[in-house]
N, C-alpha and C positions, 0 to 999 in steps of 0.2 A: 496414619497420623503423620504430624510433623517429625516426631523422632524417628520413625521408621524411614521417612524419605531421606533424612540426613544421613543414615546409616548405610544407605544403599551404595555399592560402588558406582564410580563414575561413569563405566562403560559396561554394556551388556553384551550378550551374545543371542543368536538366534539359531535357526534350524540349519541342520547340514544341507538340507535340499529346500529347494524352492526360494522365493523371495517374499519379504514383508511388504505389507501395503505401505503406500506413501504416508498415510496418517500416522501409522505406528512409528516409521522412521522419524518423522518430524517431531513427534512427542518425545522421542528418546534424546534428541539433541545431536549434536555432530559426533561426540565421542562415541555415544551408544551406536550410532548408525554405522560407524566404521568398524565397530567391533562386531556388529552383527553380520556385516558383509564379509568380515574375515571368517567367521565361523561357517558361513554359507558355502563357502569354497572348501571347505574341509570334507575329506570322505567319511562316511559313516560305515561302521562295522556291524551295527545292528539295525535292521530295517523294521519299520512298523507297518501296520496295514494304513491304507489311505485314511481311515476315519481317525485313529490315533495320531497319525501324522499331522493332520489338521489341527488337532487338539495341541500337540506339541508347539507347533507354530503359534498358536494363540498365547501360550505361555510366555514367549518372548515379547508379544504385544503388551500383554498385561503387566509385565515387568517394567517395560520401557514406561508405560503410562503410571506406574507406582500403584497398580492395583494388585497389590501383593497377595490379598486374601483369595481373589479369583485366580491368580497364578498357582497357589497352592492347591486349590479346590480342583483345578484342571489337571494338576500334576498327580494328585491322588487318583482321579479318574483312570488315568493311563496305568498308574501303577497297580491299580486293582486288578487289572487284566494281564499287565507285563511287569510284574514286581522287580525284575532284574535289569530294566532297561537303563543303561548307564546315563545316557543324555538326560532323561527325565529326572533321575535322581540328583543328577548335577544342577539341574535348573532349580528343582525344588530347594537344594541346599543354597544355592545363590540367593533366592528369594527369602528364605529363613534368615540368612545373613543380613539381609536388608531390614528385617524385623527386630535386629538386636539379638537373634538367636544364633550366634556365631558357632558355637560348639557343635550344635545340631547340624548346622549347615556344613561345617568341615567333614563331619562324619559321613553325612550324605554323599558329598563329593567324592570322598575316598572310597565310599562303597560303590558308587557309580564307576569309578575307575578299576575297582577289582573285578567288576563285572564286565568291563569293556576296556581293557587297557591300551588298546590300539585306537582309541576314538579321540580325534582332533579337539571336537569340542569339549569333552570331559576335562582335557588337560588345560584348555584355554579358560574355561570357567574357574578351574582351581587357581590359575595364574591371576586372574582378575581378583578373586577373593584375597590372596596373598597380597597383591599391589594395593588393594584398598586399606589393608592393614599395615601398609608401609613395610611389609617383610620383602624387601626388593630381592634378595638373593634367592628365597623360595619362588617368588613369582618369575624370575629369570630362568630357573631351572624348569618350571612348567612350561613356559613359552619355548623353550629350547627343545624340550620334549614334543611339543606340539608341532613344531617345525620339522622335526624329523619325520612326522607323517605327512606333513604339507609343507615342503620347503619354500613354496613360492607365496606363501600367504603375506601380502604386503602390510596388512594392518597389524598382524601380530609381529612381524619383523620391525615395523616401525616403533611398536611399543617396546619391544625388547631393546631396541637401540636407546631410547630414552631411559630405561632401566639401567643399562650399562652406565649411562652418565650420571645417574643418581647414586650408584655405588662407586663412582670415580673410576670405572675401568674405561679409559679412553680408547684403548686398542679394540675392545669388544664393540664400542660404538662404531669405530671405523669399519670393523668386518660386517657388522650389521648394514650400515649405510651403503657399503660396496654392493652387497647382495641385493638391496633394494634398488640401487642404480641398475644393475644387470637385469632384473626382473622387469622394471618399467622405466626405461631411460627417456621417454617422452614427458615426464613429469618434472617441472623445474624444481619442486621441493627435494626430489632425490638427489639432483645436481647440487643444490645448495647444502644438503646434509652431508654429502660426501666431501665437498670443499671445506666444510666447517670441521669435518672428523679429521681430516688431514692436517688442518691448522692446529687443531687441539692437540694432535699427537706430535707436534713439532715438525711436521713435513710441509714447511711453508712454500717452498717452490712448487711442490705438488699442488698444494692448495690453489696457488697462482694458475697453475697450468689447467686444473679442472674448471676453473671460472672461465678461462680463455676458451676452452673447448665447449662450454655451454654457450658462450656468446657466439660462437661460430655456427651454432645451430639455429640461431634467431634469424628471422627474415628482417633484412635491414629496413625496408619500408615501413615495418610495423613498430620498429623501436622508437621510443620517445625519450626525452630528457625528464624522467621522473625520479621519485625516490629510490626505487629498486635499482635503476641504472647507475644512480649516484653513489649509492651504498655499495654496490659490486665493485665500482671503480676504486673506491677508498678501501675496500677490503683486499682487492689485489694489491694495492700499495702497501698496506699494512703487512700483508703476507711477505713481500719482497723486503720491506724494511726489517722485519723480524729476522729474515734469513741473512741479514747483512749485505744485501745486493743493492747498494745506494745508487750506483750508476744506472741500473735498470729502473729504480723508482723514479729517477728524473726523466728517463725516457718515457715511461708511461705518463707521468705528469704533464709532459710537453707534446704528447701525441695528439693527432687530430681526433681520434675517437674519443679520447678523455674530455677534450675541450667540447666536443660536439654534445656529450650527454652530462656534462658535468652541472651542478646546481649549486653546490656549496663553495662559493669562492674563497671564503675566509679559511676553510679547512684546506683548500688547495694551497693558499699562501703559508699556512702554518707548516704544513708538510714540506713544502718547498724549501722553507727557511730552515726548518729542523734538519732536514737531510743534507743541505749544503754545509751546515755547521759541523755535522759529522764527518763530512769530507774535507773539512778544513777550509772551505771556501767561503771565508767569513765576509769578504767584499761582496759576494753574490747574495748571502744571506741577509746582510744589513738592510737593503732597501724592502725587503719583504717585511721585516719587523718595524721598519719606520712607518711603512703603510699601515700595519696592523694596530700599533700604538697611535696612530692618528684616527682610525676607525673606532677603536675602544680602549681609550687611555687609561681605564680602571683595571684593565686585565694584567695582573702582575706576571702572567706566563709570557705574554708579549715584551714586557719590559725585561724580563730575565734574558729572552732571545736577543733583545737589543744590546744588553751589556756583553754577552758573549761575541756579538758580531763586532763590538767596538773594541773589546779587550782581547780578541783573538784567543779565546779558550772555550771549552765546553763544560765548566764546573757546575752549571746550573741546570743541566739537561734532565736530571731525575728529581728536581725540586718540586714542590707542590704548593698550592694554596699561595700565601703571600710572602713565601720566604725569599731571601735575596742572598746572592753569593758575594756581593760587593760590600766591601767595608772600607773605612779610611786606612786601616793599618795594613791592608794587603794591596793598596794601590800607590802608583806613584803620582807625582804632580802632574805630569803630561796626560796620564790616563784619566785623572780627574778632570783636568780641562777638556778632554775629548768627550767625557760623558756629559759634563756641563753644557756643551755646544749642543748635543743632541736635545737636552732637555730644554734649552733656551728656545730651541724651535718649536716646541710643542704648545698646546693650547694650555695656558697656564691657569685656567679656570678649574681643570681637573684636579681632584684631590691627590691622586697618586702622582701626578707630575710636580706637585708641591711636596709631597711627602718623601718620595723615593732619594732625592738627592740629600736629604738630611741623614740618609743611611751611610752615603759613602763620602760625604764632606767631613774632615776632621773638625773637632771642637774649636780649634783657633781659627779656622777659615772665616773670613767677614761674610761669606754667603751662607754658612750654617748659622751664624748668630742672627743675621737678618731673616733667614728663612724660618727657623724655629719661632722666632718673635711674631712674625706675621702669621704663621700657622696657627699658633695657640691663640692669639688674639682674636682672629676670625672665628675659631670654634667655641671660645669662651663667650663672645658675643651672640653667636647664634643658639648657645645653650646646647652643645653636643655631649651627650653623656658618656660616649665612647672615645672621648679624647684621650683619657688616660690608657685604655686598651690600645690606642694607636701609637702613643709615643713611648710606652714602657720599654719597648724593645731597644731604644736608644740608650737606655741605662746599662747596658753591657759594656758600654765606654765609659769609664769613671768620670773623664774629662767632660763628657756631654752631659752626664748626670749632675755635675757640680755646677755647670753653667745653667742648666734648666733651673736648678734649685735656686740659685740666685736671682734668676729672672723672675721665678715665681713670688719670692720674698719682696722684690721691688713692686711686683704688681699687687700684692697684699698690702704692703705699706701705703701705696697710693690710693687704693680703693677704701682703705680705712679712713682717710682724711677727705673722702669725696672728689679726688682727682681721677682723672682719665688714665688708663693703662700707660706707663712710661714707654717710650720708644727706644729701641737699640739704634745705635748710630748708623745712619744710612737709610733707615726705614722711613716711608712715607705713610702716614695713617689715612688711607683711603676710605676706611669704614665709616668714619663719623665726620661731620662738618666741624669747622673750627669752634663753633659755639655749642655744639652738642655734648651733652653729658653722657656718661656710661649708663647703659641699661640697667635697671636694677637686678637683672638676673645675671649679669656679669660678675658680681660680688659672690653670688650663690655658688656658680660652677667653678669660680676660683677657688673657694674655700674647700669644695669637694676635691678638685684637683691637687690642692696643696696637701690635703689629708692624706690621699694616696701617695703622693710623693714621699712624705714622712714614713708612711708604711713601708713603701719599698726600701728605704735606706735603713729601716730597722728601728726607727723612733717611734714606737707604737704610742707611748704617753702622749707625745706631741700631736700625733695623728688623731687621737681620740678628742683632745682639746679643740682642734680645728674643726673636726667633723661635728662635734656638738655645737659649735657655734653656727655651722651652716643649718643645722636642724633648727635652732633657735630663730635663725633668719627666715626659714620656710619650712615649718613642721609639717607640711601636707606633701612634701616631695618624697615620692617612694624610693627613688635611686639612693637617697642619702643614707637610708636604713640598711640598705644592702652594703653600701661601702662600710658603715659602721660595724656590721656584722662580720665583714671580711677582715676588719682590723682587729676586733676582738678574738677572732679565730687566730690570727697570727700572733697575738699577744698570749696565747695559751688559754683563753677562757671560753672553751665552746659552749657552755651553758648560756653565759651571757649572750654570745654571738647568735645562738638559736632564738633567744628571746627578742633580740634586736631585729632579726630577720622576721619574725612573726609579726612585730609591731608594724613593720613596713607592709606586710601582706594584708593585714586588716585595713589598711588605707585604701586598697583596691583589690577586692576579692575577685575580680574579672581578670586580673593579670596572671596568666598561667606561668609565665617565667619565674616571678617572685614566690608563686606557690610551690612551684618545683624546688626552688632553692631552699626554701622553708622546710620543705618535707626532708630533704637530704640532711639539713642542719639538725633536725629533730631526731632523725635516725641515728646520726653520728653521737648523740648523748642517749640513746637507747629508749626514746620516748616514742615507742611503736604505735601506741593508740593515738596520740595527737598527730603523728605523721600520717596515718591511715585516714583520719578524719579530714586532713588537709588535702591530700591528693584526691579523695573521693569527690571533691567539690567539682571536679572536672569530669566526672565519670556520667555516663549516660543515664537518663532517668530510668530506663528499663533494666540497668544493671547496676549492683552495688558490690561487684566483685572486681578488685583491682587487676586481676589477670586478664579482664577484657580490654584494659588500656594497653596492654602489651609494652608496658615500661620496664625494660630489662633492668635498667639502673636502680629502679626502686625496689625491685624484688631481690637483687643483689644486696643492696644496702640494708633492706629490712632483715635478711638472712643473716648478715654480720651482727646486726642489733640483737637479734635472738640469740645467736651463738655467744656474743659477750654476756648475755644474761643467763647463759647455761641452758636455754632452752633448745637443745640441738635437733629435737623433732620438728619443732616449728621451722628452724632454720633450714633444715633439709627440705621441708615443703617448698620453702621460697626459692631454694636453688633449683629444685626440680621444675618448678614454674618457670624460671629463667632459661633452664635447657629446653623446655618444651616449646618455647618461641622459636629457638633456632630450629628446631624440627619442624615446626610449621612452615618457616621460611623455605626450608629444603622441599617439604612437601608440596607447596604451592607453586615451586618452579617447575613442576613436572609439565604442566600445561604451556609454559612459557616455551619450552623447547620446540613443540611443534608450532606454535605461532611464530617465533622469530625466524624459523627455517621457511615457512610459508611466505612470509614477507620480506625474505632475502635480507634479514637485520643481522649479517653475520658477524659484524663487529660487536654489536651489543650481546650477541648470544655468547661469544667468547668471553667477554668480560663477566657475563652473568656465570658461567661455569668456573671461571677463576675465583669469583667471589664465593661460591658455594663451597669450593674446596679450601678456602682459607678463612671463612667467616668465624670458625671457632678459635680462631687466633685473637679475636676481638677482646679487648682488655676486660670487659664486663664478664664475658664467658669464662675466660681464664680465672678471674676473681671469684666467680661462682663455683667453679669447680675446686679451687684450693680451699674455699670455704667449706665445701661438702666434705672434702678429705679430711680437714681439721675436726668437723663434727663426727664423722665416722670414727676417727681416732678416739676422740673424747667419749664417745659412747662405749667403744670397746674398752678403754681404760676404766670407765666406770663400772661395766660388768665385771672386769677382772678385779676391781676393788671390792665389789660385793662378795665375790666368790672367795676372795682371800679373808674377808671378815667372817663369812660363814665358816671357813674352815678352822680359823683361829677359835672361834667359839664352840666348834665341834658340833654345830647344828646345821642342818641343811636349809637353805632359803625358805623352802615352804613350810618348814618346821619350827621357825622362829617365833619367839614370844613377841608380844607388842613392844615391850621394852628393847628387846634385840633388833627388831626391825627399825625402831626409832634411832638406836645407836647407829645401825648400819646407814640409814638415810642421812644422818648428820655427818657421817664419815664421807659419804658420797657428795654431799653439798660441799664440803670443804675442799674435796678435790676438784669439783666442778669450778668452784670459785678460784682456786689456784690456777687451774687451767685456763679460765677467762682472762685472769690477771696477766698470765704469761702471752696471751694471743693479743 
């Protein structure tokens, strides 16, 4: 059945002698075929007659084809004649595990080992079962024992190397990959794995040398400029850069072989610009970032490189996303003018080209006043809901916040009387003709922006007045209800905020974003049933279990809600579900290791390994674990309280009368309420 198939380990083993048919290998899939080949090279310490040997081979075939009942029947036929044959016992155990009879399966595998302790296949099968159960430590021990019997088995060595990565043992991964390369140096995957292992262990220069050595084995006439060649080039460069050998990075970037097989010109320029910045050659780096800003003016990474080239510093090298290191307070007038000259030469239609100068210009600068006026007017007329999220970072400067506030009040007064948005001195209104009126939606988005402005400066009562006017203007605009909910939350009214968010959600039940926001707001006020009903609108028709959505934030927030309500058992269930998602991410990464090394995607592989080792530092995971710890403490305190109550009354918990149990429960509820209030 489907459940049995789902429970089967991903890879299988075959006979210690002979070969499987092509049909069986194909049915098993790539992983099963590799593992079967691994077992076929292992020595056998118990021989069977030819008839039983044929039956034993058929067990592997039946297992690969998921015909588990036939496999068990065949194994029983062999064991009837040879009841102590280790491999047959192990194969039967593996098949029983696939049928969700794991305890019996493990017992049979161990019994098989007791009868044939020096059998490679028995150790391999036991390792496969442990691997399927994510018991990586035990699986690695079994594989290590199997390799003591057959040290050159490449499939088991490969699996062992991945297990070392799953356990965070990078040195073990390196040792296994080195052994693989020595055993079969004609396979590119073994070269890429060895290079990746050195990189992960911090041996960056050695990783570079391994790739160079591999490239020297290639026939020049057969090489082409493809993805593999391109990725190998940038992996070598990344290794040298990580080692701090910046001069050698530039040599590789400018070499003839690099230019011959390079495909990604943008990454070449990014790397060249970044390395020249690290070397302090700002005049060399600057042209690269000018080119990149022209190619993609919305990429803030390129703008940060441009700023560093102009200002002669490396302050923004580690910044991510849309962060900027330039601000008016840290720049001189000459530096501001230099930056302005760079932006004046760019395409003025790009949003980032208009927005970034507002960050480094002082509030008193005429270009800032004209720039913010033009930027906001254009967005208000186009109806850009994210305008506030874009400009709110400017509010870290009090002078800019005050000027924007005055500008918004002027807009509001003008549109209230039916006039067009007023212009800051020196600004030409190119958006509308002389006789054109403001679009009706301009007033709507202006009210929304003004409300968020008042919320940001701490005047929530005024913000509510303005957002209510916006809702009266256009009561069907979903975004307005989200803004109102956020204002109410900041005003300390979480219940009203949740109701406002839900009111907006009902206007568009197909909007996943506001549905998720409503769910979170409801959970913050402990409305777990309503939150569940809301989020399940986006579950698949075949499943009504929120676990299938893999929404970690939902499970963590719901767990916190249950904990505040004193339902610590339900809270722990939610926290456990959140933890299981991270375990699933880790488990699913196993196959990625082999895929990335085969495809020579060594940079992506290194990023993946780093992610796996740091993902449990994610804020949702940390919050879940802290919540689980608090629930365990609360449960322990409740148990101690119940015990103390029983001791005071002189009666054991199991011997209490109904009245005594009621009194104990009342005392426990009071303790829970006190703990929930403290939390």
